[in-house]
C-alpha positions in Angstrom: 8.4 -33.9 -45.2 8.2 -30.2 -44.3 4.8 -28.6 -44.8 4.7 -24.8 -44.9 1.9 -22.2 -45.0 3.0 -19.1 -46.9 1.7 -16.1 -48.7 2.7 -15.3 -52.3 1.2 -12.4 -54.3 -1.3 -11.7 -51.5 -2.7 -15.3 -51.5 -2.2 -18.0 -48.8 -0.9 -21.4 -50.0 0.2 -24.6 -48.3 3.3 -26.3 -49.8 6.1 -28.8 -49.5 9.5 -27.4 -48.6 12.5 -28.7 -50.5 15.1 -30.9 -48.7 17.6 -28.1 -48.6 15.0 -25.7 -47.0 15.4 -23.1 -49.8 12.3 -23.6 -51.9 8.6 -24.4 -51.6 6.0 -25.8 -54.0 2.3 -25.4 -53.3 -0.2 -28.2 -53.1 -3.2 -28.1 -55.4 -5.9 -27.2 -52.8 -8.7 -24.7 -52.8 -8.3 -21.2 -51.4 -10.8 -22.1 -48.6 -8.7 -25.1 -47.5 -5.5 -23.1 -47.7 -6.9 -20.7 -45.1 -6.5 -23.5 -42.6 -2.9 -24.0 -43.3 -1.6 -27.5 -42.9 -4.8 -28.7 -41.1 -6.5 -30.2 -44.3 -3.3 -32.1 -45.2 -3.1 -33.6 -41.7 -6.7 -34.7 -41.9 -6.1 -36.1 -45.4 -3.1 -38.2 -44.4 -4.7 -39.4 -41.2 -7.7 -40.7 -43.3 -5.2 -42.7 -45.4 -5.8 -40.6 -48.5 -3.1 -39.4 -50.9 -1.8 -35.9 -50.6 -2.9 -33.4 -53.2 -0.6 -33.0 -56.2 2.0 -30.3 -56.1 1.1 -27.5 -58.5 2.5 -24.4 -59.9 6.1 -23.0 -59.9 8.6 -23.9 -57.3 9.3 -20.7 -55.4 12.3 -19.5 -53.5 11.5 -19.0 -49.8 13.0 -15.6 -50.0 10.2 -14.7 -52.4 7.3 -15.7 -50.0 6.2 -14.8 -46.5 6.1 -17.8 -44.2 3.2 -18.0 -41.8 2.5 -20.3 -38.9 2.0 -23.8 -40.3 -1.4 -23.9 -38.5 -2.3 -20.2 -38.6 -5.5 -20.6 -36.7 -5.5 -23.9 -34.7 -8.8 -25.7 -34.4 -8.8 -25.0 -30.6 -6.6 -23.8 -27.8 -2.9 -24.8 -27.9 -2.1 -27.3 -25.1 1.0 -26.2 -23.1 3.1 -27.8 -20.4 4.9 -25.9 -17.6 7.7 -27.1 -15.4 8.9 -29.7 -17.8 12.7 -29.4 -17.6 14.4 -29.9 -14.2 16.6 -26.9 -14.4 13.7 -24.6 -15.5 11.5 -25.9 -12.6 14.4 -25.1 -10.2 15.0 -21.6 -11.6 11.3 -20.6 -11.1 10.6 -22.6 -7.9 10.2 -19.4 -5.8 7.9 -17.7 -8.3 5.5 -19.3 -10.8 5.9 -22.8 -9.4 5.9 -21.9 -5.7 2.3 -23.1 -5.2 2.7 -26.2 -7.4 3.1 -29.7 -6.2 6.7 -29.8 -4.9 7.2 -33.3 -6.4 8.2 -32.5 -10.0 7.7 -36.1 -10.9 4.0 -36.1 -9.9 1.9 -34.6 -12.7 2.6 -32.2 -15.6 1.3 -28.7 -15.3 -1.0 -28.2 -18.3 -2.6 -24.9 -19.4 -3.6 -23.5 -22.8 -3.1 -20.5 -25.1 -6.0 -19.2 -27.2 -5.7 -20.0 -30.9 -5.9 -16.4 -31.9 -2.5 -15.6 -30.3 -0.6 -17.6 -33.0 1.5 -15.6 -35.4 4.1 -16.5 -38.0 7.8 -17.3 -37.7 9.0 -13.8 -38.5 6.0 -11.7 -37.4 6.3 -8.9 -34.9 5.1 -9.6 -31.3 3.2 -6.8 -29.7 4.2 -5.8 -26.3 1.3 -4.7 -24.1 0.8 -1.3 -22.5 2.9 -1.0 -19.3 -0.4 -0.8 -17.3 -1.3 -4.3 -18.5 2.1 -6.0 -18.0 5.8 -5.0 -17.5 7.2 -8.6 -17.3 7.1 -10.1 -20.7 9.2 -13.3 -21.1 10.2 -15.8 -23.7 10.0 -19.6 -23.6 11.5 -21.6 -26.5 9.6 -24.9 -27.0 9.2 -27.9 -29.1 5.5 -28.3 -30.2 4.0 -31.7 -31.0 1.2 -31.8 -33.7 -1.3 -34.6 -33.3 -2.2 -36.7 -36.3 -4.3 -39.7 -35.4 -6.8 -38.5 -32.7 -7.9 -40.5 -29.7 -8.9 -40.6 -26.1 -7.2 -42.2 -23.1 -4.1 -42.9 -25.2 -1.5 -45.0 -23.6 2.2 -44.1 -23.4 3.0 -47.2 -25.4 0.8 -46.1 -28.3 1.3 -42.3 -28.0 4.0 -41.9 -30.7 1.6 -43.4 -33.2 -0.6 -40.3 -32.7 2.2 -37.8 -33.5 1.9 -36.3 -37.0 4.9 -34.0 -36.6 6.6 -31.1 -34.9 7.1 -27.4 -35.1 8.8 -24.5 -33.1 6.9 -22.2 -30.8 7.8 -19.3 -28.5 5.4 -19.5 -25.5 5.6 -15.7 -24.8 4.4 -15.0 -21.3 3.3 -12.0 -19.2 4.9 -13.2 -15.9 3.1 -10.7 -13.6 -0.2 -11.6 -15.1 0.6 -15.3 -14.9 1.2 -15.0 -11.2 -1.6 -12.6 -10.5 -4.3 -14.9 -11.8 -2.6 -18.2 -10.6 -4.2 -20.1 -13.5 -2.0 -19.1 -16.4 -4.2 -18.9 -19.5 -4.5 -15.0 -19.4 -0.8 -14.4 -19.0 -0.1 -16.7 -21.9 -2.8 -15.7 -24.4 -2.1 -12.0 -25.2 -2.4 -11.2 -28.9 0.7 -12.4 -30.9 2.0 -14.4 -27.9 2.6 -17.6 -29.8 5.0 -17.3 -32.7 5.1 -20.6 -34.6 7.0 -22.1 -37.5 8.8 -22.1 -39.7 7.0 -25.1 -40.9 5.7 -28.5 -39.8 8.1 -31.4 -40.0 6.5 -34.9 -40.2 7.4 -37.5 -37.6 9.2 -39.7 -40.1 11.9 -37.1 -40.3 12.5 -36.3 -36.7 12.1 -37.8 -33.3 11.1 -35.0 -30.9 12.3 -37.1 -28.0 15.9 -36.7 -29.2 16.5 -33.1 -30.3 17.7 -29.8 -29.0 16.0 -26.5 -28.1 17.9 -23.2 -28.1 17.0 -19.6 -27.8 18.9 -16.4 -28.4 17.9 -12.9 -27.2 19.6 -10.2 -29.4 22.2 -12.8 -30.4 22.9 -13.9 -26.8 22.3 -17.6 -26.2 20.0 -17.9 -23.2 18.4 -21.4 -23.5 20.0 -24.6 -24.6 18.5 -27.9 -23.6 18.1 -31.4 -25.1 14.5 -32.8 -25.1 15.9 -35.9 -23.4 16.0 -33.7 -20.3 12.2 -33.3 -20.2 10.7 -34.3 -16.8 7.6 -35.7 -18.7 8.4 -37.1 -22.1 6.2 -36.8 -25.1 4.4 -40.1 -24.6 3.6 -39.2 -21.0 2.3 -35.8 -22.1 0.0 -37.3 -24.7 -1.3 -39.9 -22.3 -1.9 -37.3 -19.6 -3.7 -34.7 -21.8 -5.9 -37.4 -23.5 -7.2 -38.7 -20.2 -10.9 -38.3 -20.6 -10.3 -35.7 -23.3 -10.3 -36.5 -27.0 -7.4 -35.3 -29.0 -8.0 -34.4 -32.6 -5.9 -34.2 -35.8 -4.0 -30.9 -35.7 -4.1 -30.4 -32.0 -0.9 -28.8 -30.8 1.0 -29.6 -27.6 3.9 -27.2 -26.6 6.1 -29.4 -24.4 7.8 -26.9 -22.0 10.9 -24.8 -22.0 14.5 -25.4 -20.9 16.2 -23.2 -18.2 17.4 -19.7 -19.1 14.1 -17.7 -19.3 14.3 -14.0 -18.4 12.5 -14.4 -15.1 15.1 -17.0 -14.0 18.1 -14.7 -14.4 19.5 -12.7 -11.5 18.3 -10.0 -11.8 15.4 -10.9 -14.1 15.8 -9.6 -17.6 12.4 -9.1 -19.3 11.8 -8.4 -23.0 11.8 -4.7 -24.0 10.9 -2.9 -27.2 13.2 -3.8 -30.0 14.4 -7.1 -28.7 14.7 -9.9 -31.2 14.1 -13.5 -30.0 15.3 -16.4 -32.1 14.3 -20.0 -31.3 15.8 -22.9 -33.1 15.2 -26.7 -32.8 17.6 -29.2 -34.4 15.9 -31.0 -37.3 13.1 -28.5 -37.6 14.4 -24.9 -38.1 14.1 -21.5 -36.5 11.8 -18.7 -35.9 12.8 -15.1 -35.2 10.5 -12.4 -34.0 11.0 -8.7 -33.1 9.1 -7.3 -30.1 7.5 -4.0 -30.8 
């Protein structure tokens, strides 16, 4: 099932997307619940309750504005750095130079504030040049937690996955390196485009899909998730060590090689650039940087 958060006639709804990805039908939930996007539906399903009925007319997606499926996550988005071998290699002299040199040791985990999440077609705001001049893209598969838990084992981890979505982990590279801990360089306003919807885990296995990114139509990133250094069960096990994960928590699983900083010379985002991120079995997001 694909669950989308969308605006129609100035009002936010949460709905089910048709199999062909062309239409959406809203669930019968209150306006207050709809403000949280897919979050109430995740909680409903995790509690073993039936989903609300579909209500109202079926709408063409061309007649609605898609928003992030979780427009304001319940807390910071969990993120993973250095999780594809080639990406770790391309940045080994920069953002990873002070990291453990053994890429098999532990994942690098950081967070992005929930307020930086925007929709799949929203503009991304470039900061003033005095703040940062090195804005980069990172195409990523995001895991959405269903069943919560603490100290989750790798063997049980996939039972805790509700579904998947697409994110662009936009990054201010100079700020990322300046502060060493990465949260500030990752959390600028609008720096987490997400969407186009949430696909439940019964329809796709995030361990076997493909992440791609285009900049102004030029393919820059293309990597199968099988090439992750730390797979999804390992990430869930690691992040839940001593920390309770909750329904609706988001884990961005890292980016393949081909980011702007890794090119020679580096090619950072400039005003007017359009970044498209697509993941097989989920869909695509496309955002203009302004």
